[in-house]
N, C-alpha and C positions, 0 to 999 in steps of 0.2 A: 304305682310300687307293682303292679303288674307288667305298666310297659317295663318298669327298669331289670324286670326279671328278665324277659325278653331280651332284651338290648345285653343284658349279661348273659346270656347264654350266646350270643351274635358273636361279642365277644371272646369267649373260652371259644367258641368252636372255628371262628377265624386262621388261626396256625392250624389248623387241623385240615383247612380248606387248602390252604397254600401248600400244606405238602402232600395230600391227594392231589390235587392238581391233577400234577405228568401220570399219573394212573389212570383217571379219567381219559387225555389223551392217547394215551399208551391202548389203552381196550378200543377206541374208535380206530384206528389204524387197525388193529390188531384184528378188530370185526369187519372189516372193510376188503384186509386183505387174504381172507378166511373165505369173500363174496358176499357179504353182507353190502347191506346198500346201507344211504347212508341216511335214509328214514327208519331203517329196520336198527341200526347200532345206537340210536338214538332213542327210538322209542325201547329198546330192550334197557337201557339203561334208565330210564324214568321209570319204567315199572317194576323190573327185576329189582334193581340199585343193591347188587352186593357186588363187590369187584370181584372176588376170585371165585367165586362160583360163576360170571359171567366170565371170567376166561375161560375157564375151562368148559362151558356151554359152548365158548364159539371153536375152539381147539377139538373141538367134539363132533360140532355141529361142518367145520371144516374137512373131516373127515367122514362124514356120510354117513355116521354111527345113527342105529334108530332110535327114533322117537322118546320112546320110553325109556331108553337108556343111558340119555342124555338130562332125562327129569331124574332119574333116579341118581346119577351123579352129582346132577346139583345139588339134590337133596342130604345125601353125603357131605359135602364141603359144607352146606349151612346148616348141617346138624347141632354146631354149636352155638346156633339162637336158641335152637331152643334150652339151650343153660344158660345161655344169656338170661332170655325172658323169665329163667324160673328167679334167677339171681336177682333181677332188679324189682322182682313183683311186690317184692315188704315197699319199697320205695316210691311204688305208682298207685297203690291200691284207691288211692281217694281217686285216680283218674277214671273220668264216664267212660262208658262202654265205646263213645265215638272218641274220645282223646286217646284211648288206649288201643284204640286202631289205626292210628298216626302215631303212636309212640313205637309199637312192633312194626310197622312199616320203615320208621326212620331208623331203627335199631340194628345199624351196623357196629360194628368195631371198636371204633374210639368212640362210638356214642353209647358202648356198655361202659367203658372203660372209667367213662368221665362222669355218670349216672353213679355206678356203683362208688368211686371216691370220694364223690359228692355227697352220700347218706352215709358212706362209711365217718366220713369227718361231723356230721351231726346238723348238716345244711337242710335245707326244706328242698326235694328234687320237687320242682311247680311242673307244670305244663306249659307257662310260659315261657321259662328257662329253657324246657326239655325243647321245644319246637322252634326258639332262637337258636339253640345249639346245632338243632338237626337241620335247620333250611339250609344253612350260612355253609352247611357239607353239600344237601344235595341238588341244588342250583347250580353251582359251578359246578359241578362233578357232569350234570349233562353236558352245558355247554363246555366245557371240557374235552367230553365224548364227540359232541359235533366238529370241536379243532382239529381234536385227532381223525376222525374219520374221514373231513376233508384237505387238511393236508400232510398228514400221516406218511404218505408212500412220498413225502419228501425226506425224512428220516432215512430210508435203507433199513437195515436191517436192527431192529432193534436190540438183537443179543450182541453185535457188532461193537455197540456205544455204552454197552451195560445196563439196558436200561429191565433185561430181562432178572438181573439182583434188588429192583427198588422195591418192589410186594415181599422177598421175604424180609426187609431190610425193618421195612413199616411195621411188620409182624413184630419182630424182634422187640422195635421201640414200644408198640403198646405191650406186650408181656412183661420186660423189666420195670416196667411203673410198677406193676406189683412185687417188687421184687423183697418191698419190707415186710409180706405177710411171714407168718408162720407156715415152715414146711413149704416155703416156695422151691429151693432148689432142688430137693427131693421131688416132690410135685411133677415140677417142669424138666426134671431129668429122664422121669420112667414115662411120661408122656413124649418126650423127643425120641427116645430109643425105640419103643411100638410104634410112632408113626412109620422111624426109619426101615426098620422089620414091616410094618404095613405095607411101605413104599417096595422092597425087595421082595419081599412074598405075596403079596396080593396084589399091586398097583396103583395107582392115580384113579382117582381120589379120595380112593378107602381109607388110606392112612390119613388122611385128617384127622375123619371118625375115631377110625382106631386108637390115634394119639391121644384124644381127647377123650374119650373112653377109658384110656389105661389112668388117665390122670384122676379123673373121677373116681372111678374104683380105687386108688390109692388113700387119697383124702377122704373116702366113704369109712375106708377100711382102719386108720388110724385116730388114734384115739380123741376126744377132744382139748384141745386147746384148753391153757387156763387150771386146769384139774389140780391142786393138791394133795397130795399125799395125807391121808389122816395125821396129826400127831398122835405121837405113840402115848399108851396112857401113861399115866406116872406113879411108879409105884412107891406106896410111902413105906419107908422101912420103922418097922416097927421098934418102939424105945427101950 
């Protein structure tokens, strides 16, 4: 049974792996272009394992920014993972401490999205399922990083062939997966507006956290869903 759950996770994560493969190769190419060695590039993918923050990190390293600012910027981009972990905590509370360690290490955007959807459908979020889903994305991510680092220079300028838009499209697809949730449109709209304003007035990568916090604040301020107004008290007419 547990083996079946593992392979169920692998099958579920396989399409995500195919979609994420270009990002791994793109990161490998950009990292080498910014002065990383092939070994450094693969090591970063294996240990940091967070596509968007890896992109931000190599860009800052390439511009010779102070290390503390690089760490702070990566934290700003990955702040959403604090929200992810809080959101799925109710589904993985039965994991052991060691299992939770691996669960949070593998907690990238598609892992969160699928875990949340699975929990909402009432399906059990078991560790074998979670691990199968995560590993089928993690190991190809490292392998594609290696391919990109070795052969990426053959691509030339990634922006010239539109590879720079893959990451925004990827995130948009994840967000749209939650479009049937209550108040999806106002929360996403406020988050997007705040993120654009943050990009304009504060700059990257802080606009990511600013947009996320704006959406969270709006969601917290809105009244709970499913509340029904109390029916008016019937007033009997006197005979």
